[in-house]
Every structure is written in C-alpha cells, then in structure tokens.
TORGUTI-886712 format. One line per field, with one value per residue: residue number from 1; residue in three letters; x, z negated, y of N, C-alpha, C in turn. Coordinates in steps of 0.001 Angstrom, whole numbers, padded with zeros to 6 digits. Each point is the difference from the previous one (the first is absolute). Example, Ala and Ser with C-alpha at 12.3 -4.5 7.8 and 13.67 -1.06 7.14 Angstrom:
% TORGUTI-886712
i <- [1 2] $
aa <- [ALA SER] $
nx <- [013190 -000350] $
nz <- [-007800 000720] $
ny <- [-005690 001050] $
cax <- [-000890 000820] $
caz <- [000000 -000060] $
cay <- [001190 001190] $
cx <- [000900 -000770] $
cz <- [000000 -000730] $
cy <- [001200 001090] $
This chain:
% TORGUTI-886712
i <- [1 2 3 4 5 6 7 8 9 10 11 12 13 14 15 16 17 18 19 20 21 22 23 24 25 26 27 28 29 30 31 32 33 34 35 36 37 38 39 40 41 42 43 44 45 46 47 48 49 50 51 52 53 54 55 56 57 58 59 60 61 62 63 64 65 66 67 68 69 70 71 72 73 74 75 76 77 78 79 80 81 82 83 84 85 86 87 88 89 90 91 92 93 94 95 96 97 98 99 100 101 102 103 104 105 106 107 108 109 110 111 112 113 114 115 116 117 118 119 120 121 122 123 124 125 126 127 128 129 130 131 132 133 134 135 136 137 138 139 140 141 142 143 144 145 146 147 148 149 150 151 152 153 154 155 156 157 158 159 160 161 162 163 164 165 166 167 168 169 170 171 172 173 174 175 176 177 178 179 180 181 182 183 184 185 186 187 188 189 190 191 192 193 194 195 196 197 198 199 200 201 202 203 204 205 206 207 208 209 210 211 212 213 214 215 216 217 218 219 220 221 222 223 224 225 226 227 228 229 230 231 232 233 234 235 236 237 238 239 240 241 242 243 244 245 246 247 248 249 250 251 252 253 254 255 256 257 258 259 260 261 262 263 264 265 266 267 268 269 270 271 272 273 274 275 276 277 278 279 280 281 282 283 284 285 286 287 288 289 290 291 292 293 294 295 296 297 298 299 300 301 302 303 304 305 306 307] $
aa <- [UNK UNK UNK UNK UNK UNK UNK UNK UNK UNK UNK UNK UNK UNK UNK UNK UNK UNK UNK UNK UNK UNK UNK UNK UNK UNK UNK UNK UNK UNK UNK UNK UNK UNK UNK UNK UNK UNK UNK UNK UNK UNK UNK UNK UNK UNK UNK UNK UNK UNK UNK UNK UNK UNK UNK UNK UNK UNK UNK UNK UNK UNK UNK UNK UNK UNK UNK UNK UNK UNK UNK UNK UNK UNK UNK UNK UNK UNK UNK UNK UNK UNK UNK UNK UNK UNK UNK UNK UNK UNK UNK UNK UNK UNK UNK UNK UNK UNK UNK UNK UNK UNK UNK UNK UNK UNK UNK UNK UNK UNK UNK UNK UNK UNK UNK UNK UNK UNK UNK UNK UNK UNK UNK UNK UNK UNK UNK UNK UNK UNK UNK UNK UNK UNK UNK UNK UNK UNK UNK UNK UNK UNK UNK UNK UNK UNK UNK UNK UNK UNK UNK UNK UNK UNK UNK UNK UNK UNK UNK UNK UNK UNK UNK UNK UNK UNK UNK UNK UNK UNK UNK UNK UNK UNK UNK UNK UNK UNK UNK UNK UNK UNK UNK UNK UNK UNK UNK UNK UNK UNK UNK UNK UNK UNK UNK UNK UNK UNK UNK UNK UNK UNK UNK UNK UNK UNK UNK UNK UNK UNK UNK UNK UNK UNK UNK UNK UNK UNK UNK UNK UNK UNK UNK UNK UNK UNK UNK UNK UNK UNK UNK UNK UNK UNK UNK UNK UNK UNK UNK UNK UNK UNK UNK UNK UNK UNK UNK UNK UNK UNK UNK UNK UNK UNK UNK UNK UNK UNK UNK UNK UNK UNK UNK UNK UNK UNK UNK UNK UNK UNK UNK UNK UNK UNK UNK UNK UNK UNK UNK UNK UNK UNK UNK UNK UNK UNK UNK UNK UNK UNK UNK UNK UNK UNK UNK UNK UNK UNK UNK UNK UNK UNK UNK UNK UNK UNK UNK] $
nx <- [171607 -001193 000648 -001816 -000252 -001636 000349 -001804 -000098 001116 -000505 -001275 000316 000830 -000785 -000618 001233 -000035 -001271 000047 -000859 000812 000332 -001153 000255 -000797 000364 -000716 000505 000583 -000704 000017 -001057 -000224 -000530 000025 -000510 000149 -001561 -000952 -000998 000144 000345 001050 000171 001293 -001079 -001324 000530 001214 -001230 -001696 001251 -000035 -001145 -000203 001104 -000907 -001760 000671 000477 -001450 -000511 -000139 -000359 -000615 -000562 -000878 -000155 001416 000575 -000189 000854 001135 -000270 -000266 000725 000328 000822 000413 -000341 000766 001283 000322 -000239 -001217 000606 -001052 000027 000826 -000233 -001126 000693 001020 -001990 000209 001056 000765 -000516 001174 000563 000600 000940 -000203 001419 -000555 -000031 001140 -000594 -000537 000361 -000645 -000341 000977 000051 -001109 000347 001402 -000056 -000648 000456 001472 000558 001300 -001086 001286 -000575 001329 000481 001198 000684 -000112 000160 -000596 -000095 001312 -000260 000808 000390 -001369 -001028 -000533 -001303 000724 001365 -000022 -000907 000606 001520 -001005 -001148 000902 001323 -001277 000276 001770 -002064 000108 001050 -000580 -000205 000709 -000066 -001002 001295 001156 -000892 -000650 001017 -000238 -001423 -000213 000713 -000902 000118 000997 001009 -000590 -001060 001333 -000117 -001159 000581 001224 -001395 -000432 000877 000102 -001226 -001223 001550 000856 -000718 -000147 -000810 000113 000275 -001058 000713 000895 001262 -000827 -000364 000231 000791 -000711 001234 -000501 -001510 001047 000613 000417 000748 -000744 -001721 000110 001115 -001250 -000428 000773 000006 001781 -000350 -001748 000066 -001074 -000747 -000800 -001679 000712 -000766 -000034 000192 -000889 -001573 000814 -000817 001154 -000103 -000375 -000163 000946 000576 000128 -001006 000821 -000391 -000791 -001095 -000212 -001334 -000075 -001149 -000229 000077 001295 -000105 -001429 000727 000597 -001327 -001267 001042 000453 001091 000610 -001183 000139 000234 -001359 000039 -000061 -000716 -000156 -000939 000426 000888 -000067 -000642 001520 -000203 001277 -000686 001007 -001671 000833 -000619 000115 -001548 001089 -000398 000824 001357 000075 000787 -001620 -000562 -001722 -000244 001355 -000496 -000520 -000806 -001340 000446 000036 001042] $
nz <- [-158650 -000996 -000115 -000107 000099 000945 -001304 -000485 001015 -000742 -000349 000239 000674 -000749 -001015 000734 000340 -001081 -000538 001386 000203 -000871 -000844 -000931 -000757 000233 -000995 -000572 000386 000774 000613 000674 000160 -000797 -000186 -000784 -001705 -000136 -001033 001146 -000693 000463 000676 000077 -001306 -000724 000080 -000175 -000551 000066 000727 -000769 -000403 000489 000072 -000946 -000141 000428 -000345 -000289 000252 -000046 -001060 001199 -000298 -000673 000384 000710 001308 -000872 -000179 000899 000784 -001483 000645 001085 -000036 -000367 000517 000588 -000287 000095 -000841 -000622 001483 -000064 -000291 -001134 -000402 -000228 -000382 -000558 -000874 000145 -000251 -000078 -000032 -000410 -000949 -000595 -000828 -001081 000088 -001946 -000036 -000717 000531 000456 001449 000183 001664 000474 -001471 000134 001307 -000741 -001623 000709 000459 -001487 000733 -000476 -000696 -000666 -001687 -000082 -000434 000050 -000810 000604 -001055 -001114 -000824 001368 000290 000115 -000195 001268 -000537 -000560 000559 000677 -000996 000126 000732 -000446 -000392 000118 000469 000034 -001425 -000791 000489 -000479 000228 000234 000952 000200 -000885 -000296 001756 -000136 -000979 000740 001089 -001321 -000621 000824 000133 -001295 000030 000959 -001489 -000464 000820 -000293 000774 000061 -001488 -000453 002090 -000487 -001059 001005 001322 -000913 -000015 001442 -000621 000171 -000362 001266 000294 001473 -000103 002147 -000417 000890 -001128 000748 -000110 -000242 -001454 001005 -000060 -000638 000585 000569 000791 -000719 000795 -001262 000161 000765 -000842 -000577 000263 000423 -000609 -001476 000147 -000228 -000870 -000050 000799 001078 -000167 001466 -000347 000126 000069 001649 000059 -001182 000214 000736 -000821 -000113 -000804 -000659 -001656 -000053 000877 000009 000245 000433 000090 000447 000333 000969 -000635 001763 000451 -001231 000490 -000320 -001099 -000331 000532 -000500 -000231 000332 000508 -001144 000746 -001457 000282 000937 -000878 -000408 001137 000736 -000981 000450 000324 001339 -000691 001263 -000769 -000267 -001689 -000736 000728 000786 000946 000722 000002 -001141 -001147 000293 -000988 -000057 -000028 -001237 -001479 -000006 -000022 -000536 001284 000839 -000855 000583 001003 -000508 000378 001063 000142] $
ny <- [137515 000878 -001315 001067 -001564 000971 -001526 000170 000632 000399 -000306 000377 000140 000332 -000650 000719 000830 -000723 -000257 000356 -000445 000452 -001112 000274 -000369 -000560 001496 -000470 001691 -000110 000420 -000520 001797 -000720 000950 000546 -000903 001288 -000417 000507 -000768 -001165 000864 000565 000543 -000998 -000856 000068 000319 -001326 000080 000642 -001188 -000723 -000064 000196 -001185 -000318 -000060 -000156 -000784 -000798 000439 -000331 -000880 -000081 -001114 000767 -001052 000356 001328 000324 -001205 001023 000519 -000708 -000417 001434 -000729 001461 -000829 -000015 -001155 -001486 000233 -000044 -001156 -000247 -000020 000265 -001092 001142 001264 -000966 -000555 001308 000696 -000851 -000258 000358 -000834 000246 -000983 000059 -000322 -001408 000746 -000966 000147 -001120 000256 -001508 -000290 000244 000134 -000934 000424 000607 -001147 -000367 000527 -001099 000184 -001060 -000709 -000237 -000694 -000318 000948 000746 -000143 000349 -000817 -000757 000484 000171 -000826 -001036 -001408 -000171 -001009 001125 000569 000775 -001062 -001354 000252 000616 -000414 -001179 000421 001553 -000767 -001465 001043 -000210 000344 -000010 000839 000177 000630 001047 000555 000513 001407 -000104 000117 000285 000609 000078 000429 000484 001233 -000834 -000060 001005 -000244 001305 -000180 -000031 000288 -000529 -000195 000580 -000524 -000525 -000487 000656 -000680 -001388 -000287 000593 -000078 000197 001394 000354 001358 000819 -000374 -000970 -000665 -001117 -000695 -001256 000331 -001653 -000519 000711 000456 -001270 000486 000783 -000680 -001458 000837 000356 -001003 -000051 000776 000362 -000856 000537 -000761 000416 -000863 000682 -001448 000941 -000256 -001063 -001012 -000558 001288 000538 -000183 000484 001152 -000527 -000866 001198 -001308 001372 001489 001284 000194 -000510 -000216 001489 -001029 000799 -000365 000051 -001151 -000605 001217 000899 -000072 000062 001083 -000057 000065 000216 000932 -000207 -000977 000002 -000738 001211 001103 -001011 -000240 001699 000273 -000786 000943 000392 001145 001007 000720 000929 -000207 000268 -001564 000889 -000577 -000473 -000740 000020 000353 001033 -000505 -000661 000464 -001054 000012 -000907 001293 -000233 -000655 000422 001005 -001365 001128 -000263 -000652 001245 000267] $
cax <- [-001441 -000423 -000714 -000914 -000064 -000910 000377 -000711 -000035 001435 -000156 -000625 000220 000641 -000478 -000883 000755 000991 -000794 -000791 -000167 -000661 -001723 -000386 -001460 -001117 -000663 -001492 -001144 -000376 -001049 000281 000799 000549 -000127 000015 -001044 -000191 -000183 001094 -000303 001240 000910 000211 000007 000878 000739 -000277 000787 001122 -000417 001011 001343 000232 -001208 000624 001619 000281 -000469 000723 000708 -000351 -000744 001177 001212 -001436 -000403 -000894 -000744 000478 -000907 -001050 -000315 -000205 -001295 -001292 -000016 000023 001299 -000097 -001429 000832 000262 -000643 -001647 -000746 -000406 -001151 -000886 001326 -000179 -001159 000423 001479 -000260 -001083 000935 001229 -000773 001178 000798 000683 -000171 001222 000643 001903 000828 -000283 -000471 001226 000296 -001093 -000604 000280 -000255 -001731 -000225 -000041 -000702 -001342 -000449 000346 001303 000139 000752 000302 -001021 000933 000446 000834 000411 000759 001559 000086 -000550 000590 000222 -002039 -000008 -001046 -001064 -000600 -001453 -000252 000718 -001106 -001627 000524 000905 000049 -001045 -000949 -000175 -001305 -001275 -000056 -000131 001256 000868 -001627 -000266 001349 -000104 -000859 000223 001391 -000320 -000599 001313 001050 -000676 000773 001138 000712 -000085 000708 001183 000565 -000166 000934 -000446 -001065 -000040 000254 -000648 -001238 000895 000710 -001277 -000596 000358 000348 -000185 000532 -000772 000259 -001210 -000050 000014 000997 000134 -000219 000093 -001514 000779 000171 001071 000507 -000791 -000367 001286 000153 001862 000127 -000469 000682 000474 -000700 -000097 001305 001137 000658 000566 -000789 -000933 -001651 000212 -001114 -000183 -000121 -000929 001599 001295 000447 000735 001571 001190 000333 -000894 000965 -001061 000524 -000531 -000425 000141 000682 -000846 -001745 -001022 -001732 -001075 -001239 -001053 -001223 -001314 001265 -000045 -000922 -000022 001762 000287 -000587 000086 001549 -000340 001033 001017 001455 000349 000398 000521 001796 001165 -000134 000136 001482 000489 001212 000410 001004 -001343 000390 000528 -000918 000102 000200 -002032 -000682 -000383 001150 -000401 001297 000635 000330 002382 000307 000716 -000679 000013 001180 000571 -000109 -001623 -000149 000751 001710 000597] $
caz <- [000093 -001256 001552 000291 001279 -000682 001338 000119 001314 000286 -000996 000806 001204 -000037 -000153 000999 000830 -000651 -000042 000337 000894 -001677 -001137 -001213 -001250 -000603 -001333 -000548 -000244 001329 000969 001100 000996 -001315 -000570 -002087 -000147 -000516 -001033 -000499 -001816 -000638 -000213 -001033 -000023 000203 001701 000588 -000791 001046 001446 -000044 -000696 001280 000687 -000030 000282 002293 000926 -000226 001362 001350 000979 000985 000853 000379 001534 -000723 -000195 -001264 -000979 000323 -000853 -000993 -000505 000477 -001642 -001358 -000407 -001553 -001030 -000714 000139 001589 000665 000251 001452 000740 -000116 001264 001318 000085 000760 001610 000818 -000078 000864 001077 -000123 -001134 -001295 -001250 -000281 -000775 000586 -000855 000574 000998 000491 000894 000400 001038 -000816 -000283 000961 000207 000160 000322 001043 -000508 -000900 -001486 -000865 -000649 -000573 -002144 -001491 -001443 -000261 -000604 -001085 -000050 -000039 000887 000112 000846 000203 -000109 001468 000557 000213 -001607 000635 000224 000894 001086 -000365 -000547 000964 000994 000889 000748 002037 000541 -000237 002107 001162 001471 -001270 -000610 001181 000126 -000924 000641 001001 -000443 -000692 001373 001071 -000905 000416 001513 -000044 -001215 001582 000659 -001575 -000030 -000532 000078 000340 000464 -001341 000876 -000020 -001041 -000222 000437 000045 -001450 -001418 -000225 001467 -000731 000912 -000660 000080 000168 -001515 000083 -000635 -001272 -000045 -000088 -000444 -000941 -000710 -000325 -000987 -001059 -001330 000494 000532 000917 000641 -000198 000400 001291 000299 -000522 -000267 001645 000223 001062 001620 000784 001637 000931 -000240 001490 -000457 -000454 -000743 -000822 -000526 -000129 -001114 -001368 -001256 -001303 -001125 -001186 -000188 000790 001278 000927 001778 -000001 001356 000013 001502 000087 -000720 000483 001734 001434 -000886 000522 001846 000429 -001166 000385 001574 000446 000152 -000256 000239 000549 -001187 -000424 000560 000041 -001308 -000641 -002264 -000816 000354 000447 -000672 -001567 -000197 000896 001988 000979 001692 001107 000149 -001122 000545 -001873 -000798 -000822 000417 -000462 -000275 -000996 -001348 -000861 000341 -000056 -001784 -000861 -000288 -001869 -000658 -000812 -001751] $
cay <- [000719 -001342 -000861 -000379 -000715 -001343 -001167 -001324 -001158 -000439 -001071 -000567 000794 -000803 -000858 -000017 -000640 -000953 -000806 -000263 -001314 -001526 000575 000750 -000747 001658 -000286 -000993 000769 000911 -000664 -000693 000521 000895 001033 -000013 001552 001059 -000226 001574 -000260 -000107 001536 000449 001342 000699 -000449 001451 000959 -000136 -000132 001679 001199 -000076 000924 001325 000022 000177 001498 000525 -000446 -000629 001555 001004 -001110 -001802 000065 000626 -001546 -000707 000853 -000359 -001633 000283 001669 -000355 -001098 000728 -000373 000494 000090 -000732 -001095 -001070 -000153 -000873 -000152 -000381 002256 000068 -000540 000211 000979 -000526 -001042 000965 000762 -000715 -001594 -000769 -000102 -000333 -001325 -000726 -001726 000020 000676 -000494 -001363 -000223 000849 000314 000690 002171 000210 000270 001726 000932 -000099 000008 001582 000059 000912 -000313 001411 -000586 000828 000611 000522 -000725 000203 001944 000207 -000228 001118 -000273 -001100 -000596 -001210 -000813 001022 000321 -000190 001609 000399 -000091 001766 001336 -000128 -000753 -000094 001107 000738 -000696 001268 000283 -001418 000119 -000748 -001289 -001420 -001081 -001552 -001848 -000661 -000283 -001307 -001433 -000463 -000684 -001728 -000297 -000352 -001246 -000735 000359 000198 000941 000529 001124 000738 000054 000955 000784 000739 000718 000506 001429 001668 000089 000293 001109 000982 001710 000258 001320 000586 001690 000642 -000249 -001215 -000606 -001077 -001019 -001832 -000283 000152 001384 000109 -001014 000499 001805 -000197 -000241 001270 001532 -000393 -001125 001498 001462 -000916 -000643 -001431 -001483 -000041 000407 000179 -000672 -001818 -001092 -001044 -001385 000700 -000100 -001634 -000597 000194 -000759 001067 -000334 -000732 -000310 001834 000624 -000411 001017 -000040 -000245 000764 000804 -000247 000836 000166 -001216 -000818 -000138 -001078 -000605 -000747 -001047 -001938 -001040 -000202 -001343 -000946 -000787 -000991 -000266 000494 -000884 -001008 000440 000390 -001350 -000097 000637 001224 000222 000799 000141 000566 000962 000512 001054 -000041 000659 -000216 000995 001387 000778 001002 000603 -000848 -000462 000469 -001319 000459 -000239 -001402 000333 000017 -000971 000378 000444 -000398 000766 000184] $
cx <- [-000872 -000752 -001017 -000053 -000933 -000049 -001022 000214 001152 000249 -000517 -000220 002255 -000567 -000506 000781 001282 -000729 -001257 000008 -000615 -001591 000552 -000544 -001182 -000664 -001175 -000709 -000354 -000493 000395 000815 002098 -000536 -000573 -001113 001309 000902 000322 -000701 001533 001049 000003 000065 001491 000260 -000447 000865 000757 -000608 000331 000560 000775 -000359 000731 001164 -000230 -000441 001205 001115 -000952 -000384 000821 001052 -001337 -000669 -001464 -001310 -000177 -000633 -001922 -000813 -000402 -001038 -001200 000428 -000460 001182 000021 -000982 000699 -000146 -000232 -000695 -000330 -000229 -000853 -000659 001460 -000748 -001093 000083 000545 -000644 -001377 000657 000535 -000893 001129 -001074 000540 -000142 001023 000367 001645 001490 000593 -000477 -000232 -000371 -001290 -001077 000230 -000248 -001154 -000300 -000511 -000556 -001394 000050 -000197 001335 -000310 001212 000327 -000557 000538 000929 001380 000106 000295 001815 000286 -000380 000974 000720 -001131 000428 -000997 -001120 -000659 -000695 000505 000669 -001676 -000688 001130 000074 -000977 -001747 -000677 000350 -000826 -001076 -000473 000401 001672 000505 -000664 000155 001422 000661 -001051 000648 001087 -001218 -000360 001266 000790 -000402 000680 001662 000422 -000041 001636 001008 000570 -000628 000774 000070 -001277 000137 001057 -000990 -000684 001767 000158 -000979 -000723 000882 000810 -000148 -000063 -001086 000027 -001460 000003 001085 001425 -000301 -000916 -000286 -001844 000963 -000364 000625 001351 -000505 -000501 001538 000150 001178 000093 -000661 001472 001393 -000245 -000023 000905 001583 000831 000233 -000361 000264 -001126 000312 -001329 -000414 -000224 000127 001333 001293 -000818 000374 000939 000973 -000347 -000279 000819 -000571 000274 000197 -000744 000286 001568 -000822 -001591 -000152 -000765 -000478 -000571 -000878 -000452 -000718 001466 000602 -000818 -000435 000998 -000168 -001329 000314 001051 -000405 000647 000663 001385 000348 001500 000963 001170 000478 000246 000149 001373 -000421 001086 000741 -000240 -001621 000637 000442 -000731 000656 -000027 -001572 -000227 -000316 000482 -001437 001033 000918 000572 001051 000109 001058 000437 000674 001714 000370 -000959 -001716 000001 001458 001557 000182 -000233] $
cz <- [-000535 001051 -001213 000474 -000656 001492 000254 001491 000426 -000728 000598 001574 000300 -000437 001015 001528 -000700 000110 001249 000700 -001755 000106 -000855 -001045 -000146 -001260 -000086 -000572 001107 001398 001040 000882 -001295 -000456 -001067 -000211 -000402 -001359 -000810 -001052 -000782 000045 -001826 000354 000675 001860 000922 -000198 000802 001242 000195 -000255 001779 001252 -000209 000044 001861 -000450 -000856 001586 001538 000608 001159 000439 -000100 001536 -000806 000000 -001359 -000970 000314 -000807 -000811 -000846 000423 -000908 -001192 -000720 -001683 -000978 -001163 -000245 000841 000348 -000230 001867 000998 000293 000968 001317 000959 001059 000932 000812 000438 001563 000870 000184 -000311 -000900 -000687 -000778 -000597 000256 -001058 000815 001290 000270 001751 001272 000690 -000880 000116 000839 001013 -001205 000500 001982 -000084 -000922 -001583 -000293 -001132 -001028 -001136 -000820 -001210 000118 -000974 -001341 000145 000457 001489 000958 001406 000367 000204 000948 000358 000171 -001222 001181 -000265 001312 001231 000025 000171 001690 001475 000255 000682 001208 -000123 000168 001316 000679 000277 -000479 -000384 000754 -000111 -000989 000161 000649 -000054 -000538 000955 000624 -001088 000280 001265 -000013 -000443 001375 -000010 -001533 000356 -001109 -000741 000371 -000414 -001827 -000067 000165 -001626 -000812 -000422 000868 -001543 -000924 000393 001379 -000132 001447 000343 -000371 -000172 -000782 -000401 -000124 -001206 -000176 -000225 -000816 -001653 -001171 000091 -000942 -001539 -000529 000331 000387 001192 001417 000379 001062 001140 001485 000422 000389 001357 000149 000930 001173 -000555 001480 000043 -000479 001743 -000620 -000268 -000027 -001508 -000181 000529 -000801 -001795 -001282 -001098 -000975 -000778 -000366 000782 002589 000867 001383 -000507 001168 -000444 001309 -000066 -001009 -000240 000805 000399 -001108 000394 001575 -000012 -001002 001051 001798 000524 -000282 -001194 000417 001016 -000820 -001179 000791 000032 -001232 -000798 -001916 -000897 000638 000428 -000291 -001274 -000416 000717 001336 000271 001619 001077 000162 -000863 000591 -001603 -000532 -001077 -000230 -001706 -000520 -000790 -001669 -000993 -000087 -000513 -001338 -000506 -000977 -001670 -000024 -000341 -001557 -000265] $
cy <- [-001605 -000948 -000958 -001109 -001477 -000840 -001059 -000303 000411 -001504 -001183 -000338 -001160 -001632 -000557 -000442 -000886 -001188 -000064 -001409 -000922 000690 000623 -001086 001276 -000657 -000602 000899 000491 -000476 -000220 000303 001061 000545 -000261 001660 001002 000521 001629 000629 000151 000865 000202 002173 -000012 -000650 001613 001019 -000060 000465 001534 000763 -000615 000522 001849 000641 -000012 001343 001150 000817 000110 001420 000965 -001437 -001188 000672 001264 -001522 -000712 000529 000040 -000897 -000182 000689 -001411 -001603 000507 -000901 000958 000386 -001180 -001507 -000614 -000073 -001161 -000905 -000212 001660 000662 -000946 000116 000835 000066 -000534 000919 000274 -001180 -001434 -000870 -000351 -000416 -001506 -000263 -001083 000157 -000017 -000583 -000602 -000889 000843 000107 000450 001541 000038 -000561 000541 000778 -000110 000312 001667 -000311 000568 -000753 000570 -000428 000508 000545 001360 000465 000832 001684 -000448 -000390 001551 000620 -001300 -001364 -000902 -000773 000963 001234 000982 001888 000198 -000910 000780 001059 -000275 000012 000448 001073 -000235 -000999 000984 000826 -001363 000277 -001062 -001374 -000850 -000708 -001054 -000716 -001146 -000042 -001745 -000751 -000029 -000281 -002024 -000647 -000551 -001070 -000802 -000037 000073 001548 000807 001023 001002 000444 001172 000405 001736 000203 000783 001150 000634 -000184 -000009 000725 001394 001395 000363 001717 000666 001478 000496 -000915 -001886 -000397 -001045 -000582 -002020 000669 000044 001408 000762 000067 000494 001274 000298 000041 000609 001080 -000771 -000387 001608 000674 -000906 000403 -001470 -000910 000837 000100 -000271 -000622 -001205 -000122 -001545 -000786 000683 -000381 -001859 -000867 000605 -000177 002136 -000164 000180 000314 000966 000425 -000489 000331 000710 000541 000156 000611 000144 001817 000210 -001270 -001083 -000790 -001752 -001266 -000696 -000224 -000851 -000147 -000129 -000963 -001197 -000532 -001209 -000505 000871 -001099 -000999 000414 000524 -001773 000711 000991 000975 000660 001557 -000069 001758 001828 000979 000848 -000499 001343 000292 001101 001015 000287 001472 000323 -001485 000282 000103 -001363 000211 -000804 -001577 -000100 -000258 -001223 000339 -000482 -001430 -000004 -000238 001541] $
C-alpha cells in the first residue's frame, strides 16, 4: 500500500499531549490570542500549485468515500476555485453558514488558547504550505491539512456545534489531569471519525480525508476494527500517532456526537480515568458494537515501517 500519510495534526496533537501544561513562547508578531496575519498576498505561484496538486489528488479518491457534509462543504466554500484560500474571504462565507471563522496561528499554541478559539467559533490554522518535495509527508502544521481537512465540516451546523462544545469542554478540562483522554476524543472523531449513512460508511475525520491511502484503508481494508461510537470507551482507548489507525469509531449521526458531548458530565470520567488509557488501539471489548472485526494484518506486519 502506498503510505501517503498527512500528519499535520499527528504532529500537533502529539506535541499537544506531551507538552500539556507547558508554556510556549509567543512570537513577537502574534496577537494576544496568538493569531497572526495569513499574508495571503505573499504566497507564490508555486505554493498555490502545491495546494492545487494536493486537492486534485484527493478528489480522485474522496467522492463515494467522504461524508456528504464534507463534500458539500468543499462546494459551499468554493475550495475548488484553485489556489490557497484567503482566510478572510473564506471566513466570511463560513460565518454566514455557521458563525465560524478561520484564524492563522504560528503552529503550536497553548492549551487554553486552542480551546478558547474553538469555544468562540474560531478554527486556528497554520498559514504556510508544504514544499513540492513534501507532498507525501510533512511533520509540522500546514495550511492544506488545516483548511482542506477541517474547515469543510464546519459548514455543517451540528458538527460545528460539536466543535464549539469540545472547546468549551477543553477549557473546563484544564482543572483536571485528563487532557490525554480528551485528546483521544478529538483524535477518534475530529481526526479519524467515520459515520454511518444510507450509502454505507463514510469519512468525516480530517486526518483521513487528508490522506488518499487512509481514505481507502479506513473503509475498505480488512485490517482495522470498526466499532460503534461510545464516549467513555473511546476516551479510554490509546491510538496510533505514527500510522493508520487500528480501530475506527463510527458515529450514527453528528447529533449523536454533539449530544454525547454536551449531555455528559466529564468531571467524574476524568476522576476515574486519571489521565490513563485502559485499552490498546486494537482491543475489542465484549460490550462493543462491532461493525467489523479487523484482522490487524497491516499492523502485525509492521505497517508503513515494514521492510
């Protein structure tokens, strides 16, 4: 399998988890909320071409695999018009739909800043684009993954409300020591989530839709487990940060995702979890709603690191 892996948020969340509680040095050119100017006029023709190349690659794979809400979001925001989007123009279109805006940030930001942006309907995105020789792999924040992967889903009102609720919950979570468990919720939904539709399983997670290979793997390969979404089970489950997931959690609807977040008192969960995981990424529990029992063949042979 061609291991085309986009890892912008893998890098961001790995650092987010390992550096939680630490303070980052705010760049001098950043505002108090860590936002910066996108400097859209500074992008070169070659940089816009990189965006177009990545976009064209993915659109050969995503129709029939991505959730309708994601594909509709691409259309609503006119992301097929070519070139790196101007955040201000795109945000005006997005705000008219769901009240969200996209703001540029200088890579990693402190936990409270990240959560505050989400809680106030602002999605923080890196403003640089990868180099032509990094089309297949990048280890730092990048405008293509942030915008192409995440922003289309923010045109869906219910999913947008979930993201706001996640940010609000994140701010409350800072009083506890379970950010790793909260990060698992983000990981298995916002990044690597699948949803049931009348046409079968579809992808809504940004980490999958940003990767042609994982878009196929997550839906069609025999290797990974596909398990029905259950909030506490998911938050107790470790995950892969260096390769395709061994388990994908499947929601019935975005409303299920939203309601499970806003209707749950997380404080008792945090107190019980103690910031630890009880389950390995490949585990199947007797209580699981099992949609597909994976063979784990891909992981067993070493994944993308196999000789």
